[in-house]
C-alpha positions as CSV (number, residue, x, y, z in Angstrom):
1,X,-0.1,0.0,-0.2
2,X,1.1,3.5,-0.8
3,X,-1.4,6.0,0.4
4,X,-5.1,5.9,0.8
5,X,-7.6,8.6,1.1
6,X,-10.9,9.4,1.9
7,X,-13.7,12.3,2.1
8,X,-16.3,10.8,4.4
9,X,-18.8,11.3,2.1
10,X,-21.6,9.1,2.8
11,X,-24.8,8.6,4.4
12,X,-25.1,10.3,8.3
13,X,-24.7,8.0,10.8
14,X,-23.2,5.2,8.9
15,X,-20.3,3.4,11.1
16,X,-16.8,4.1,9.4
17,X,-16.4,0.3,8.4
18,X,-19.8,0.0,6.8
19,X,-19.0,3.2,4.9
20,X,-15.8,1.8,3.8
21,X,-14.6,-2.0,4.2
22,X,-10.8,-1.0,4.1
23,X,-11.1,0.4,7.6
24,X,-11.6,-1.4,10.8
25,X,-12.1,-0.9,14.9
26,X,-9.7,-1.4,17.1
27,X,-10.3,-4.6,19.8
28,X,-12.0,-2.8,22.6
29,X,-12.8,0.5,20.9
30,X,-15.5,2.2,18.9
31,X,-15.8,3.2,15.5
32,X,-16.4,6.8,14.3
33,X,-19.2,7.4,12.0
34,X,-20.2,10.2,9.2
35,X,-21.4,13.1,10.0
36,X,-24.9,14.5,10.2
37,X,-24.6,16.3,7.1
38,X,-23.0,13.2,5.1
39,X,-20.1,15.1,4.6
40,X,-17.3,14.8,7.2
41,X,-16.3,12.4,9.9
42,X,-17.8,12.7,13.2
43,X,-17.3,11.2,16.6
44,X,-19.4,8.8,18.3
45,X,-20.8,8.8,22.1
46,X,-20.2,7.0,24.4
47,X,-16.7,6.8,23.3
48,X,-14.0,3.8,24.0
49,X,-11.2,3.9,26.1
50,X,-10.5,7.3,27.2
51,X,-13.7,8.5,25.5
52,X,-12.0,8.2,22.1
53,X,-13.8,6.7,19.0
54,X,-11.4,5.9,15.8
55,X,-10.3,3.7,13.0
56,X,-7.5,2.5,11.0
57,X,-6.6,1.3,7.4
58,X,-6.0,-2.1,7.3
59,X,-3.7,-1.9,4.4
60,X,0.1,-2.5,4.9
61,X,2.6,0.0,5.5
62,X,5.9,0.4,6.7
63,X,7.4,1.7,9.8
64,X,8.0,5.5,8.2
65,X,4.1,6.0,8.2
66,X,1.9,9.3,8.1
67,X,-1.8,10.3,8.9
68,X,-3.2,13.5,8.1
69,X,-6.6,15.2,8.0
70,X,-8.4,18.6,7.2
71,X,-9.6,20.2,10.0
72,X,-13.3,21.3,9.8
73,X,-15.2,24.9,11.2
74,X,-17.1,23.0,13.8
75,X,-15.5,23.9,17.2
76,X,-17.5,21.0,19.3
77,X,-15.1,18.3,18.2
78,X,-11.4,17.2,18.8
79,X,-9.9,15.8,15.8
80,X,-7.2,13.1,15.9
81,X,-5.2,11.4,13.6
82,X,-3.2,8.6,14.2
83,X,0.0,6.0,13.4
84,X,1.4,3.0,15.0
85,X,-2.4,1.9,15.2
86,X,-2.4,-1.6,17.0
87,X,-5.5,-3.8,15.8
88,X,-5.6,-5.9,19.1
89,X,-5.6,-3.0,21.5
90,X,-6.5,1.0,21.4
91,X,-3.2,2.0,21.0
92,X,-1.4,4.5,18.4
93,X,0.4,7.7,18.6
94,X,-1.7,10.5,17.8
95,X,-1.8,14.3,16.7
96,X,-5.2,15.9,17.7
97,X,-6.5,19.4,17.5
98,X,-8.8,21.1,20.7
99,X,-10.3,24.1,18.8
100,X,-9.8,27.4,21.1
101,X,-6.9,25.4,22.7
102,X,-4.6,24.2,20.4
103,X,-3.1,20.9,19.2
104,X,-1.6,18.1,21.0
105,X,0.9,15.2,20.2
106,X,1.3,11.9,22.3
107,X,0.6,8.2,22.5
108,X,-2.6,6.0,23.4
109,X,-1.3,2.7,24.8
110,X,-3.6,-0.1,25.8
111,X,-6.4,3.0,26.3
112,X,-4.1,5.4,28.3
113,X,-3.2,8.4,27.1
114,X,0.0,10.4,27.6
115,X,0.5,14.0,25.8
116,X,4.0,14.4,24.7
117,X,3.5,18.0,24.5
118,X,0.1,20.4,24.4
119,X,-1.2,23.5,23.8
120,X,0.4,24.1,20.4
121,X,-0.8,27.2,18.7
122,X,-1.2,27.9,15.1
123,X,-3.9,25.2,14.0
124,X,-7.3,26.5,12.4
125,X,-10.0,25.3,10.4
126,X,-9.2,24.4,7.0
127,X,-5.7,23.5,7.7
128,X,-4.3,19.9,7.6
129,X,-2.6,18.4,10.7
130,X,-0.3,15.4,10.5
131,X,1.7,13.0,12.4
132,X,4.4,11.5,10.2
133,X,7.5,9.3,11.4
134,X,10.9,9.7,9.8
135,X,11.6,7.9,6.8
136,X,15.0,6.1,8.1
137,X,14.5,6.6,12.2
138,X,10.8,5.0,13.0
139,X,11.4,6.4,16.6
140,X,11.6,10.2,15.7
141,X,8.2,11.3,15.3
142,X,7.0,14.8,13.6
143,X,4.0,17.1,13.9
144,X,3.2,19.1,10.8
145,X,0.7,22.0,9.9
146,X,0.0,22.3,6.3
147,X,3.0,20.2,5.4
148,X,5.4,22.0,7.5
149,X,7.2,20.4,10.3
150,X,6.6,22.3,13.7
151,X,7.4,19.8,15.9
152,X,10.1,16.9,16.5
153,X,9.8,14.5,18.9
154,X,12.9,11.5,19.5
155,X,13.1,8.0,21.2
156,X,9.3,7.4,20.7
157,X,9.4,3.6,21.1
158,X,6.4,2.7,22.7
159,X,5.1,1.2,19.9
160,X,5.9,0.1,16.4
161,X,4.7,-1.1,12.9
162,X,1.2,-0.8,12.7
163,X,-1.2,0.8,10.8
164,X,-2.7,4.6,10.0
165,X,-6.1,6.1,11.0
166,X,-8.1,8.9,12.4
167,X,-10.6,9.2,15.2
168,X,-12.5,12.0,17.7
169,X,-12.3,12.5,21.4
170,X,-15.4,13.5,23.4
171,X,-17.7,14.8,20.7
172,X,-20.3,14.0,17.8
173,X,-20.0,17.1,15.8
174,X,-17.8,17.2,12.1
175,X,-14.2,16.4,12.7
176,X,-12.2,16.1,9.9
177,X,-13.3,17.0,5.8
178,X,-11.1,14.8,4.5
179,X,-8.3,12.2,5.3
180,X,-5.0,10.7,3.8
181,X,-2.4,8.4,5.2
182,X,0.1,5.8,4.1
183,X,4.0,5.6,3.6
184,X,5.8,8.5,4.1
185,X,8.4,7.8,1.1
186,X,5.1,8.5,-1.3
187,X,2.9,10.6,0.8
188,X,4.5,13.4,2.2
189,X,4.2,15.5,-0.8
190,X,1.6,18.6,-0.7
191,X,2.6,20.1,-3.8
192,X,3.9,18.5,-6.9
193,X,7.7,19.8,-7.5
194,X,8.5,21.9,-10.5
195,X,10.1,19.7,-13.5
196,X,13.4,20.9,-14.2
197,X,15.1,19.8,-17.4
198,X,19.1,20.1,-17.0
199,X,20.6,21.0,-20.0
200,X,24.6,20.1,-21.0
201,X,26.9,22.7,-20.5
202,X,28.8,24.1,-23.7
203,X,32.1,26.0,-23.6
204,X,31.7,29.0,-25.5
205,X,34.5,29.4,-28.0
206,X,37.2,31.9,-27.5
207,X,37.3,35.2,-29.6
208,X,39.9,33.7,-31.9
209,X,37.7,30.8,-32.8
210,X,35.1,33.5,-34.0
211,X,37.7,35.5,-35.9
212,X,38.8,32.4,-37.5
213,X,35.3,31.9,-38.8
214,X,34.4,35.0,-39.6
215,X,37.6,36.2,-41.6
216,X,38.7,32.6,-42.5
217,X,42.3,33.8,-40.9
218,X,44.7,30.6,-41.9
């Protein structure tokens, strides 16, 4: 698997694995659903451990994985993007946004959440929030806003491998307008690079050479 995306366009109230069978729910967890307007991801109450609801993509990804989502305008939600999702437990690394407070990054292990950092300013509706592992050092994790790294966390080894996913804490309003996740090596670009063609370097003739041609000096 390289990269997988969804825009959460579906029947209101539909649980995510029914909306798209490529997604699953953690063992012991609670699934998210399609929002009331049918155009976004929404939470579900009551939630599971730590009042979290979430899902993960069942496709195969490498250790260098990323998950990002587009934040909605709703303020009664706590959208979450996740990597390192473990199928057999509610365990993952997360980045989330609390409207009016800021972003948080951390880990959920067996249903118990621990923030690495919180109250990170700068996010707003329409932004993308992303959590990603380094392409070569799996224990180095990045928090990104609109594709730009704003935080780096090292030595994060509580979880390894796993899947990419998303979720919501505490609320049932629309949380994410869209989501993309997969392998970092194929999924981190937000814009295509400008194509550049390298032309061969040709050495300009010396003035004497021009003179030879113009005046046919022999």
